N, C-alpha and C positions, 0 to 999 in steps of 0.2 A: 491276727488270721492269714495262715502261710498259702502261697499259690503252688497247685501241683503243675509241673510243666509237662501236660499228657501229649501231646506232640512228638518232644523228644524222647518220649519212650518208644516211639512207633519211627521216627524218622531220623535219620542222621545226616550229617554232613563232615566229612572228615577232613582234617587239617591242609591235605595234600591237593585240596581243590576240584575234587570229585563231587558228582552231581548230587542233590539231595538223594537218597535211597530209604528203602526200608529198613529199620535197623536190624543188622545181622545177615542180610539178604545181600542181593546182587539186583535186586529190582528196585529202580529208580521210579521217584514220583511221576517222571513223564511217562514211562511206561505206562504205568495205572492208568493216567490221563489219556494216553491213546487208545488203551483198550476199553476205557469208559466212553469217551466222549465219540471215537472216531470208529470203534468197530461195535459200539452199543452193547457191551458186556455191564451188565449189571454185578454190584459190590460183589455178590452172592456168585455171581458166574465166575469172577475172578478169582475169587476163594477157591472155587470147584476146581479151576484148571492149575492153581499155583497153591495146592494144600499146607504149603510150609509157612504161608503166611496168615492172618487173620483178619476178619471182617474190620476188627479195629485197626488195624493196619492201612487197609485199602481206605477206610475214611478218614483217616488220619490224612494219608496223602493226598487225599481230594481236599481235605479242609489247608495243607500246606499250599497246595495248587492254588486253591482262591486266594490265599493271601499274598501269593506271589505270582500270578496270571501273567505277567508281561515277561518275568526272567524264565518260566517255565516255557511259555511258547517262543520265545527266542533260543531257547536251548533244543527244542522240537525242531523249529526252522533252519538251525544250523546243523542240525543232524541230518534234516533232508536233503539241503544242499549238498553235504560231504558225500551222500550216497547218489546223487545225481552226477557230481562231479567224477565219482570212481568208477560207476556205470559208464560214464562218456570216456574213461580213459581206458577202460578192459572191456574188451570185445567178449559176447557172452560166446563160450564156445559150442554151446545148443544150437543157437541162432546159425553162426560160422556152418555149423555142419549141416542145418536144413538149407543153407542159402548154398553149400558145395551140392547138396544133393540136389536141388531144383534145379541149377546150372547144367549138374551131368545130366537130369531128364530132359532137359528143353535143349541143349545140343545134340541128342540122338536123332536123327532124322528118322521120322516114322515111316515104315513098311508098308 
């Protein structure tokens, strides 16, 4: 009796060191995890928003996550740390404009 590698039909990891993702797509396993666990989307809702993937793809990604929780959580944490670092180094143009606008309003003496 041979085994059929079901998850490998849905999840791929390329030799270049990229993160596990839905086969044939750019959607990473960690994206599915974030949408499901943090944003509260059901697998059906994820497929609704990303109709190019299947329900089987979503469940395979979640199964892969449950088999590799520490690895996926570490990838998510590293991504969040990178975003915080970039945000700290790159000022928001909108926030800068609002600050300048408020400074201008506060520097004009009332009549």
